[in-house]
C-alpha positions in Angstrom: 65.2 45.5 1.3 63.2 43.2 3.8 59.2 43.0 3.2 57.4 43.0 6.6 54.2 40.9 6.4 51.3 41.9 9.1 49.3 39.9 11.0 46.3 40.8 8.5 47.9 39.8 5.4 49.3 36.7 7.1 45.5 36.4 7.9 44.1 37.2 4.5 47.2 34.6 2.7 45.6 31.8 4.9 41.9 32.9 4.0 43.3 32.9 -0.1 44.6 29.3 0.4 41.2 27.5 2.1 39.0 29.4 0.1 41.1 28.3 -2.8 41.2 24.2 -1.8 38.1 24.2 -1.0 36.7 25.3 -4.4 39.2 23.4 -5.9 37.9 20.0 -3.8 34.3 21.5 -4.4 35.1 21.3 -8.4 36.7 18.1 -8.1 33.7 17.0 -6.4 31.4 18.2 -8.8 33.2 16.5 -11.9 33.1 13.0 -10.2 29.3 13.1 -9.7 29.1 14.4 -13.4 31.0 11.5 -14.7 29.9 9.0 -12.7 28.6 5.8 -15.0 24.9 6.2 -15.9 24.0 2.9 -14.6 24.7 4.3 -11.0 21.7 5.9 -11.5 18.4 5.2 -10.1 16.8 6.0 -13.3 14.9 9.2 -15.1 11.9 10.6 -14.1 9.4 9.0 -16.2 10.7 5.3 -16.3 8.5 2.5 -14.9 11.4 0.3 -13.0 9.0 -2.7 -11.6 5.6 -4.1 -11.4 2.9 -1.2 -11.0 5.6 1.0 -11.3 6.5 1.7 -7.6 7.4 -0.2 -4.0 3.3 1.2 -2.9 2.2 -0.9 -6.2 0.2 2.3 -7.2 0.3 1.8 -11.0 0.6 5.3 -12.0 3.6 7.0 -13.3 3.2 11.0 -12.5 6.5 11.8 -14.7 5.1 11.2 -18.1 4.8 14.0 -20.0 4.5 13.0 -23.6 1.2 11.3 -24.2 -1.9 12.6 -23.1 -5.8 12.5 -23.7 -5.5 14.6 -26.7 -2.9 12.8 -28.7 -3.2 8.9 -27.4 -4.7 8.6 -30.4 -1.9 8.8 -32.6 -0.1 5.8 -30.9 1.4 3.4 -33.5 3.1 0.4 -33.7 7.1 1.4 -33.0 8.5 -2.0 -33.0 8.2 -5.6 -32.2 9.9 -8.6 -30.1 9.4 -12.2 -30.4 10.9 -13.6 -27.1 10.7 -17.1 -28.2 8.4 -17.7 -24.9 4.9 -18.9 -24.3 4.1 -16.1 -22.8 6.1 -12.3 -22.1 4.8 -11.0 -19.0 4.6 -7.5 -17.8 7.5 -5.3 -18.6 9.4 -2.9 -16.8 11.3 0.3 -18.2 14.6 1.9 -17.0 17.2 4.0 -18.3 16.6 3.6 -21.9 16.2 -0.4 -21.5 13.1 -2.7 -21.8 12.8 -5.7 -19.5 10.8 -8.3 -19.5 10.4 -12.0 -18.4 9.1 -14.6 -20.0 7.8 -18.8 -20.1 9.5 -21.3 -22.2 7.7 -24.4 -20.4 8.9 -24.8 -16.8 11.9 -22.3 -17.2 11.7 -19.0 -16.9 13.9 -16.4 -18.9 14.8 -12.5 -18.7 15.4 -10.4 -21.9 16.9 -6.8 -22.3 15.6 -4.4 -25.3 16.9 -1.2 -25.9 13.7 1.0 -26.0 14.8 3.0 -28.9 15.7 -0.2 -30.8 13.5 0.6 -33.9 10.2 2.6 -35.4 7.2 1.9 -37.6 7.3 -1.8 -36.4 10.8 -3.1 -36.6 11.6 -6.3 -35.0 13.6 -6.0 -32.2 16.5 -8.4 -31.2 17.6 -8.4 -27.3 20.4 -6.6 -25.8 21.1 -9.8 -23.5 19.0 -12.7 -22.2 19.2 -14.9 -19.1 18.2 -17.9 -18.4 17.9 -18.2 -14.3 14.5 -17.0 -14.1 11.6 -18.7 -12.1 7.7 -18.8 -12.7 7.2 -15.5 -11.4 6.4 -12.1 -12.7 7.8 -8.5 -13.6 11.4 -7.9 -13.2 12.6 -4.7 -11.0 15.5 -2.7 -11.7 17.3 -0.2 -9.3 20.5 1.2 -9.2 22.1 -1.0 -11.9 20.9 -4.1 -10.8 17.9 -6.2 -12.7 16.0 -8.3 -10.0 13.7 -11.4 -11.1 12.3 -14.5 -9.6 14.2 -17.6 -9.2 13.5 -21.4 -9.7 14.1 -23.6 -6.8 15.9 -23.5 -4.2 15.9 -19.8 -4.6 13.5 -17.0 -3.9 15.4 -13.9 -6.3 18.1 -13.6 -8.9 20.5 -10.3 -9.8 22.2 -9.3 -12.9 23.8 -6.3 -13.7 21.7 -4.0 -16.3 24.9 -4.3 -18.6 26.2 -8.0 -18.3 26.5 -8.9 -22.0 25.4 -6.9 -25.8 24.8 -8.6 -29.0 22.0 -10.9 -27.3 24.6 -12.8 -25.1 23.5 -14.6 -22.3 24.0 -13.3 -18.8 25.4 -15.1 -15.6 24.0 -13.5 -12.4 25.8 -11.4 -9.7 24.0 -13.7 -6.7 21.0 -15.7 -5.7 18.8 -15.5 -2.7 18.0 -18.9 -1.3 14.1 -19.0 0.2 13.1 -20.9 3.3 12.5 -24.8 2.7 9.2 -25.6 2.1 8.4 -22.1 0.7 7.4 -21.5 -3.0 6.9 -18.7 -5.5 3.5 -17.7 -5.8 2.3 -17.3 -9.6 3.1 -14.0 -10.8 4.8 -12.6 -8.0 7.3 -10.0 -8.3 10.3 -8.2 -6.5 9.5 -5.2 -4.4 12.4 -2.7 -4.2 12.2 0.2 -1.0 15.2 1.8 0.6 17.9 -1.0 -0.8 15.4 -3.8 0.0 14.4 -6.4 -2.1 10.6 -7.9 -1.1 9.6 -11.4 -2.8 6.5 -13.4 -1.7 6.5 -16.7 -1.3 4.0 -19.3 0.3 5.2 -20.7 3.5 6.5 -17.7 5.0 4.6 -14.7 3.1 7.5 -12.5 2.1 11.4 -12.5 2.3 13.5 -9.4 2.0 17.0 -9.7 0.9 19.2 -6.5 0.8 20.2 -5.1 -3.1 23.9 -5.0 -1.5 25.1 -8.6 -1.5 28.7 -9.4 -3.1 28.4 -13.6 -2.7 27.1 -16.1 -4.9 24.2 -17.1 -2.8 22.7 -14.9 0.1 19.7 -15.7 2.1 17.1 -13.3 3.0 17.8 -10.7 5.9 14.6 -10.9 7.1 11.2 -12.7 6.9 7.5 -12.1 7.6 6.1 -15.2 9.0 2.8 -15.1 7.8 2.0 -18.7 8.3 1.6 -17.9 11.5 -1.4 -15.7 11.1 -2.6 -17.6 8.3 -5.6 -19.9 10.0 -5.7 -21.7 13.3 -4.5 -24.8 11.9 -1.6 -23.1 10.5 -1.7 -24.1 6.8 0.4 -21.9 4.6 -0.9 -20.1 1.9 0.7 -18.3 -1.6 0.9 -14.7 -1.0 1.2 -11.5 -3.7 4.3 -9.4 -4.0 3.9 -6.9 -0.8 3.5 -3.1 -1.3 5.6 -1.2 0.7 5.1 2.5 1.7 5.8 5.3 4.3 7.7 2.5 6.4 5.1 0.0 6.5 5.3 -3.7 4.7 2.0 -4.4 3.5 1.3 -8.5 2.6 -1.7 -10.7 1.7 -2.0 -13.9 1.6 -3.7 -16.0 -0.7 -6.8 -16.8 1.6 -7.7 -13.5 2.2 -5.7 -12.4 5.0 -3.8 -8.6 4.8 -1.0 -7.8 7.6 0.8 -4.8 7.8 4.0 -5.0 9.3 6.8 -2.0 10.1 9.5 -1.9 8.3 11.6 -1.1 11.4 10.9 -5.1 11.9 13.8 -5.7 9.3 17.0 -7.5 11.2 15.0 -7.5 14.3 14.0 -11.6 14.0 10.4 -12.4 14.7 8.2 -9.5 14.7 4.4 -9.2 15.2 1.8 -7.2 12.6 0.7 -3.5 13.3 -2.8 -4.7 12.2 -4.6 -7.4 10.7 -7.3 -7.6 8.0 -9.7 -10.5 7.4 -11.0 -10.8 3.5 -12.0 -13.5 1.0 -9.5 -14.9 -1.3 -7.2 -12.2 -2.5 -5.2 -12.7 -6.1 -3.6 -9.6 -6.9 -0.9 -6.7 -5.8 -2.2 -4.4 -2.8 -1.8 -0.8 -3.1 -1.3 2.0 -1.2 -1.9 5.6 -1.9 -2.4 8.8 0.4 -2.6 7.1 3.8 -4.8 4.6 2.6 -4.3 0.7 1.5 -6.8 -1.3 -1.5 -6.8 -4.9 -1.7 -8.9 -6.7 -5.1 -10.2 -9.5 -3.9 -10.7 -12.5 -6.2 -14.7 -12.4 -6.1 -14.6 -9.2 -7.6 -14.4 -7.3 -4.1 -12.4 -4.0 -3.7 -11.3 -3.1 -0.1 -9.9 0.4 1.7 -8.2 0.9 4.8 -6.9 3.6 6.5 -2.9 2.8 7.3 -3.4 3.7 10.9 -7.1 2.0 11.4 -5.6 0.0 13.7 -2.4 -1.2 16.3 -0.9 -3.5 18.5 -2.0 -6.4 15.7 -5.5 -5.7 16.4 -8.4 -6.2 13.5 -9.3 -3.4 11.2 -12.7 -2.8 9.7 -12.7 -1.2 6.0 -13.0 2.3 5.4 -15.1 1.5 2.3 -16.1 -1.6 0.0 -17.3 -2.0 -3.5 -18.2 -4.8 -5.7 -16.1 -4.5 -9.0 -17.7 -7.3 -10.9 -20.5 -8.5 -12.4 -22.6 -11.6 -10.2 -21.4 -15.0 -11.2 -18.0 -14.2 -12.5 -14.9 -14.8 -9.8 -10.9 -15.3 -10.5 -10.5 -11.6 -10.2 -6.6 -10.9 -10.6 -6.6 -7.3 -11.5 -4.6 -4.9 -9.2 -6.0 -1.6 -8.2 -4.0 1.7 -9.8 -4.5 4.7 -7.7 -3.5 8.4 -9.3 -5.3 11.7 -8.5 -8.0 10.9 -5.7 -9.2 7.6 -8.6 -8.9 3.6 -7.9 -9.1 1.9 -11.0 -9.3 -2.2 -11.5 -10.0 -4.4 -14.0 -12.7 -7.1 -13.7 -13.2 -11.0 -15.6 -16.7 -9.3 -16.7 -14.6 -7.2 -19.1 -15.3 -3.7 -17.5 -12.9 -1.2 -16.2 -14.1 0.2 -13.1 -12.9 3.8 -11.5 -14.0 4.7 -8.0 -13.8 8.2 -6.1 -11.1 7.1 -3.3 -13.6 9.5 -0.7 -16.5 7.7 -2.2 -17.6 6.5 1.2 -16.5 5.6 5.0 -18.0 4.0 7.6 -17.5 0.1 5.9 -20.2 1.7 3.4 -20.3 0.3 0.1 -19.5 2.5 -3.2 -20.8 2.8 -6.6 -18.5 3.4 -9.6 -17.7 6.6 -11.3 -17.5 5.1 -14.9 -17.1 1.8 -16.2 -15.7 0.5 -19.7 -16.4 -2.3 -21.1 -13.7 -3.9 -23.2 -14.2 -7.5 -25.5 -13.1 -9.8 -23.6 -12.0 -10.8 -19.2 -9.6 -8.6 -18.0 -6.8 -10.2 -16.1 -3.9 -7.6 -16.3 -4.0 -4.3 -14.3 -4.6 -0.7 -15.4 -1.6 1.6 -15.6 -2.2 5.7 -15.5 0.0 8.5 -16.8 -1.0 12.2 -17.8 -4.4 11.8 -17.8 -4.9 8.2 -19.6 -5.7 4.9 -17.9 -4.3 1.9 -20.1 -5.9 -1.4 -19.7 -5.5 -5.1 -21.7 -8.2 -7.4 -22.2 -8.3 -11.1 -23.2 -10.1 -10.0 -26.3 -6.3 -9.1 -27.7 -6.5 -5.4 -27.6 -4.5 -2.9 -25.3 -6.9 -0.2 -24.5 -6.7 3.7 -23.4 -8.9 5.7 -21.8 -9.5 9.4 -20.8 -9.4 9.3 -16.9 -12.5 11.7 -16.3 -14.5 9.9 -19.6 -17.6 9.9 -17.3 -19.3 10.2 -14.1 -22.6 9.3 -12.1 -21.9 5.7 -12.9 -21.3 6.7 -16.7 -20.0 4.3 -19.1 -16.8 5.4 -21.3 -15.6 4.6 -25.1 -11.9 4.1 -25.4 -9.8 6.8 -27.3 -7.4 4.3 -28.7 -7.1 0.6 -28.8 -4.3 -1.6 -30.3 -4.6 -5.3 -31.1 -1.7 -7.1 -29.2 -2.4 -10.7 -30.0 -0.5 -11.7 -33.1 -3.6 -13.0 -34.8 -3.3 -16.5 -32.7 -7.0 -17.0 -31.7 -8.2 -18.1 -28.4 -5.1 -16.6 -26.7 -5.3 -13.9 -23.8 -3.3 -11.0 -22.7 -2.1 -11.4 -19.1 0.7 -8.7 -19.5 -0.4 -5.4 -17.7 0.9 -2.5 -19.9 3.7 0.2 -18.6 3.6 4.1 -20.0 7.4 5.1 -19.7 9.1 8.2 -21.6 6.5 8.5 -24.2 5.8 4.9 -24.9 3.6 2.5 -24.0 4.8 -1.5 -23.7 2.8 -4.5 -23.4 3.7 -8.5 -23.6 1.4 -10.8 -25.4 0.5 -14.6 -24.4 2.1 -15.8 -27.7 5.7 -14.5 -26.4 5.8 -10.9 -27.8 6.7 -7.7 -26.6 5.1 -4.6 -28.1 5.9 -1.0 -28.3 3.9 1.9 -29.1 4.6 5.8 -29.3 3.1 8.9 -31.0 3.0 8.3 -35.1 5.0 4.9 -34.3 8.7 6.8 -34.5 11.4 5.5 -32.4 10.9 5.8 -28.7 12.9 8.0 -26.8 15.5 6.4 -24.5 14.8 8.5 -21.7 12.8 11.6 -21.0 13.6 15.6 -20.3 10.8 16.7 -19.3 11.5 16.7 -15.6 15.5 17.4 -14.6 17.0 14.5 -12.5 17.4 15.4 -8.5 20.9 17.0 -7.3 21.5 13.5 -5.7 21.3 11.7 -9.3 24.7 11.4 -11.1 24.3 13.3 -14.6 21.4 14.8 -13.4 21.6 18.8 -12.7 23.4 20.5 -16.1 24.5 23.0 -13.8 26.2 21.0 -12.1 29.5 21.4 -14.6 29.1 25.0 -15.0 30.0 24.9 -11.2 32.2 22.8 -11.1 34.2 24.8 -14.1 33.5 27.8 -12.6 34.7 26.7 -9.0 38.2 25.5 -10.5 38.5 28.8 -12.5 38.2 30.5 -9.4 40.1 28.6 -7.2 43.1 28.5 -9.8 43.0 32.6 -9.9 43.2 32.6 -6.2 45.8 30.3 -5.6 48.1 31.7 -8.3 47.7 35.4 -7.0 48.7 34.0 -3.7 51.8 32.7 -4.8 52.5 35.9 -7.1 52.4 37.6 -3.6 54.4 35.3 -1.9 57.4 35.7 -4.8 56.6 39.2 -5.4 
């Protein structure tokens, strides 16, 4: 018997075939995304992957939900680690690992510790370490690579996040050269934004490196020639790490000049600034948030500029200013933190100052919302997370305050504090605290690294408070369900088509 297949039946068969192929491909794609290595991910929502948390240097972790003003008093020591360094600098946290740089004489070291390595005051050993670091500050982590400063003649060094285990020593993936005659500023840290790694140097302000290098030695893809605007004599000054926010790079020279460049300058050779601002000596990171740039000065000044305050390289006037210090104190190095309409900054007079971001306009002077007195000079930078602001002081303590602890210029008392100086008299705490995934981390001048968690329990490796974005490998749990459903439906449609062809 001859079976005749009409045009409608042929069209239906073609439709089934296309749908089956499409769903099968979708399933394969979904499953491949699900099983990508975790190291390829950018991190969990509550990580603190670089100094000051993000490329805008806000010092604010919006993803933290575990520790709050209502339970911060329950923080207890979870674990400690001794790096063997003369100083443990500010740590960073990414994908369940805590990274910290330390100094051993003139050499810089980098250490990696599992965030969940202990509880109840346990002593932890590093997952791995590296000896190619320079005299800079905190490392930065992105897409399975750790970036740190490097000694001369290099500016930056990169390591794979899993480059060794059991305390092994790692070899770098690549090193980035810096211009001849330039030098790293003390405490400068890599800043990562949109696949580019920025580092502050002396002679040429900021060098930008591609994060996708595959050769052993690399040069910068672009350099901001900051010395052209340093002063009329052409002198060069070390600079702090830049801030990168909304397509603009903000660079600060130590003599007080602030320069704003469009990120479109990358790969374009020489580039002129969008605008400039002249202040006095600058010795901390610039921060940018909600259309305002904040600059902390060594003499205690705090300046705020709108991001579009000028164009064509013209000079900007401040939106407002403040004096976050006491008379007679200088040498301020505390970088501002900005969160939910408040900017926080520490001072060498031992106070933590809080200002409303909208406290004034037209260049007028602001007064603080509140202040908090610690027992020593503050050389670290504040960290803000989930209604709590943290600061370490040269009295050896790490402090925690409620963000709204007072108003109208009132004074605040800490909700919690902990001693982090290893009981060595006369040593300061320069490390800035970080808050990530339900734990607080800080380094000490004697080389210690401290991890605090609620009741001193084992810190979680990652946070599950907020699902990862769909673009994050391994993030959405429904990806697996969709993939399996698509696979089953695709298989069913294909089998039905074959049955009709052979029926």
